[in-house]
C-alpha positions in Angstrom: 0.0 0.0 0.0 1.4 3.4 -0.9 2.7 5.3 2.1 0.3 8.2 1.7 -2.8 6.0 2.0 -4.3 5.0 5.3 -6.1 1.7 5.9 -9.8 2.2 5.1 -9.3 4.9 2.4 -11.6 4.4 -0.5 -8.7 4.7 -2.9 -6.9 1.6 -1.6 -8.1 -0.3 -4.7 -10.1 -2.9 -2.8 -13.1 -2.2 -5.0 -11.1 -2.1 -8.3 -11.5 -5.1 -10.6 -8.3 -7.1 -11.1 -7.9 -5.8 -14.6 -7.9 -2.2 -13.3 -5.1 -2.6 -10.8 -1.7 -1.0 -11.8 0.4 -2.9 -14.2 4.1 -2.2 -14.6 4.9 -1.5 -18.3 8.1 -0.5 -20.0 9.3 3.1 -20.3 7.7 4.3 -17.0 4.1 3.6 -18.1 1.3 2.8 -15.6 -1.9 1.5 -17.1 -5.2 -0.2 -16.5 -7.8 -1.2 -19.0 -9.1 2.4 -19.8 -6.5 4.7 -18.3 -2.8 5.3 -19.1 -0.1 7.4 -17.4 3.2 8.2 -19.1 6.0 9.7 -17.0 8.5 12.3 -18.2 11.2 13.5 -15.9 12.5 17.1 -16.3 15.1 19.0 -14.4 12.8 20.3 -11.6 9.6 18.5 -12.4 8.0 15.1 -13.1 5.2 15.3 -15.7 2.5 12.6 -15.6 0.6 12.6 -18.9 -2.8 11.2 -18.2 -4.9 9.7 -21.0 -8.2 7.8 -21.2 -10.8 7.8 -18.5 -10.1 8.8 -14.9 -12.8 7.1 -12.9 -13.0 5.3 -9.5 -11.5 2.1 -11.0 -8.5 4.1 -12.4 -7.7 5.9 -9.2 -5.3 3.2 -7.9 -3.3 3.5 -11.2 -3.1 7.3 -10.8 -2.0 7.0 -7.2 0.6 4.4 -8.1 2.1 6.7 -10.8 2.0 9.6 -8.3 3.8 7.6 -5.7 6.5 6.6 -8.2 6.9 10.3 -9.3 7.2 11.6 -5.8 10.2 9.4 -4.9 12.2 11.0 -7.8 12.9 14.0 -5.6 11.7 16.8 -7.9 10.1 20.0 -6.5 7.1 20.0 -8.9 4.6 17.4 -10.1 2.6 18.3 -13.2 -0.4 16.4 -14.3 -0.9 16.9 -18.1 -4.5 16.3 -18.8 -4.7 17.1 -22.5 -5.5 13.5 -23.5 -7.9 12.8 -20.6 -11.3 12.0 -22.2 -13.4 11.6 -19.0 -13.2 12.3 -15.3 -15.9 11.7 -12.7 -16.2 12.4 -9.0 -14.2 9.3 -8.1 -11.4 10.7 -10.3 -11.6 14.1 -8.6 -11.2 12.2 -5.3 -8.1 10.6 -6.7 -6.7 14.0 -7.7 -7.3 15.3 -4.2 -5.5 12.3 -2.7 -2.6 12.8 -5.1 -2.4 16.5 -4.1 -2.3 15.6 -0.4 0.5 13.1 -1.1 2.5 15.7 -2.9 2.0 18.2 -0.1 3.1 15.6 2.4 6.6 15.6 0.8 6.7 19.3 0.0 6.1 18.9 -3.7 3.9 21.4 -5.6 1.3 19.8 -7.8 0.0 21.5 -11.0 -2.6 20.7 -13.6 -1.7 21.4 -17.2 -4.0 21.6 -20.2 -7.3 20.6 -18.5 -10.3 20.5 -20.8 -13.1 22.9 -20.4 -15.3 20.1 -19.0 -12.6 19.1 -16.4 -12.3 22.7 -15.3 -16.1 22.8 -14.9 -16.1 19.6 -12.9 -13.4 20.9 -10.5 -15.4 24.1 -10.1 -18.6 22.2 -9.4 -16.8 20.1 -6.8 -15.4 23.3 -5.3 -11.8 22.2 -5.6 -10.5 24.2 -8.5 -8.5 26.4 -6.2 -6.6 23.3 -5.0 -5.2 22.7 -8.5 -3.1 25.5 -9.9 -3.2 25.4 -13.7 -0.2 25.8 -16.0 -0.7 27.3 -19.5 
């Protein structure tokens, strides 16, 4: 279990079907059946490029990728959401958990290129201020 999760957290993956659990793939990819995370390491940031559908079943994949990114010792974590086609309230919960994990190790987390619909969802959930956006 990732260090930033507590027993009983809804994001521990106990509800996720076996096919949706994180699978190690070559070239720093983390994926499940409908969600993919590619990792790029820059000088002062780790960029996680999210694609597919970020729903409750994909949250363990996201958190696994975030945990791997945070141990790289960079000062910034950027979630590039240009290729994200869908996000629901479960996905927003995963983003909040990811942000808390980053804060716990003094890493600033940013969102890059969110769609108009994702910005609207974050606003409706009243968490848009928690996710600074990069141009």
